[in-house]
N, C-alpha and C positions, 0 to 999 in steps of 0.2 A: 504494500500499499504506500502511496505517496505521502510525503510529510505534510502536504497541503494541496488545496485545489483553489483555483482562481474563482470558479463558480461552483455552486452546489450541484453535485452530480444528480442525475435523475434517480428517482426511487427513494429519496430521503424525505423525512418529515421532521418538523420541529417537535422536540420532546420536552425541553425544559429551558426556561429563560430565568436567569438570575441577574437582576439589575440592582447594583449596590446603591444607586441613586434613588430607588423607589423607597418610600417612607417605611413600609413594613419590613422590607429586607434590611434597610439601614439600621432600623431599631434592633432587629434580631442579631445582626452582626455586631452591633455595639454591646449588647448584653453578653453574647458569647465571647467577645473580645475581653470584656472585664473578667469573665470566668477563667479564660486561658491565662490572662495576666496574673490573676490571683494564684492560680496553680503554679505558675513559674516563680511568683514572688515568695511563696511560703518557704521553700528550702533556702532561698537567699537570705531572707530575714531571720530564719531560725539559726543560721550559721554566722550571722553578723554580730560582732562584738561592739555594740554601740558605745560602750564605755571608752573605747579606743578612738572614738570619732568626736571631733569638735564640730558641731553642726552650724556654728556661726561663721560669719565672714571674716572674723579677726585672724583665723588661722590661714596662713598662706597656702598650705597644701590643700586644705578644704576648699578654698576659693578656686584654686586651679582645677580641682576635681569637679566642682560645679560647672566651671566653664567648659571643661572637656565633656562632661555629661550633656550639657545643652547643645554644644556643637555636634556631639556624637548622635544625639537624637534626631537632629535635622539631617545630618549626613546619612544616617541609616535610612530614613524615608526615601531619599533620593537614590541611594545605592540599591535599596530593595527593588525599586522600579527599573533601574538600569540593569539589574541582574535578570529580571524577567525579559527585558529587551535584548540582552546579549544572547539568551537562550533562543528566543524567537528568531533573532537575526541569523544566528548560526545554523538554525534548522530550516529557515524559509527564505532568507535574503530579501524579505519584503519590507515595505515601508512600515515604520512603527509610529504609533501615536502615544504621546505622553500628556498627562494633565493632572490637575488638582481640582477638587470641588471642596465644599465645606466639610464633607464627610469621608472623602476617599481620594487617595492618590492612585494613579493608574498608568499602566502601559498596555497597549493592545496592538493587534494587527487586524484592523477592521475590514480590510479589503479581501481577505481570504478565509478559507475554511480549513482549519488545521486538523490533522489526524489526532486521534485519541492519544497516541504515544507522544506526539509533539506537544500537545496541550499539557499532558502530565509532566513532561520534562520542564517546560516553561513555568508551570505553576509551582513545582517543587523546588526550582532552582534557588530562590531566595531563602526559603525555609531551611534547606539543607546547608547551603553555603554559610549563612550567618550563624546557624546553630554550631556548625563545625568550627567556626572562628571564635565565637563568643564564649561557648562553654569552657574550653581550655583556658581562655584569657581570664575569665571570672574565677575559675578554680586557682589559677596561678596567683592572681592578685590577692586572694584570701590570705596567702602567707607572706605577701609583700607589703600591702597597704590596705587597711580596712576601709578607708574612705574611698579609694579608687575601686576596691572590690564592690562597694555599695553603688558607686557611680556606674560602673560597667554592668553590675547586676540589674540596675534599673533600665539600662539600654537593652539588656537581654529580655527583660519583662516586656518592654515595648515591642521588641521583635516578635516575641512569642504570641502576644495578643494581637499584634498587627497582621499576623498571617491568617487570621480567621477566615477571610474570604477565599484565600488560596486553598486552605485545608478543606473547606467545605466543597469547593469544586473538585479537588482531588478525591474526596470521599465519593462524590457522585460518579466520577469517571472510573474509580476503582471498584465500586461495589454495586452501583445501580445501573450504570451504562457500560457494561463490560464487553460488549461486542467490539472487537478491534477495528471494525469499520466505522465506528462512531466518529463524528466530526464536531468541531466546535468553532464558532465564530466569536472572536473576542475583540470587542470595541474598546476595552479598557474597563469602564465601570459596568459593562453588561456582557455576559457570556450567554450564548445560545447554543444548546446542544442539539445536534441532529442525529437521528438514527435511521438505518435502512428500514424500509417498510416490508 
């Protein structure tokens, strides 16, 4: 099967639309994002020695950690979408669309229909990449600097919770739409799944 198609092949029907800009979908994603964030935060907070951290701005190391955390959170959002884009670009070589709304940052390939395999790789790319990077960094920082451990732990929490839409689409493609002929059109905030009739 091809990695993508320029037009929807004959014999396909629309099976599922997930629009992150739609009110009900956005609300559900927000709720589940908080749940995932809480799950990620629990082990980080339980292993944090707060007595070793000065939370005020008077401590130079803490101030630097706050700045790094703030820049890291913004950089993560951009890098997350660029990672989607790199995966899509490598597999399709097609034009990408990037954007931000009040509720979602996105990357898509709106002019094509990607294969299930291509969609899964692009969806999973940021989750796997940044989990592989951030988990060892957070573990290492635990023995180096508690304030930086907490700062990067918070970035990891944002990463984990921020992948809610990707994880939901991966769940659909892995468990509900398992036919390898399944296709997906990804405009960025909206994914439409097509299955053969």
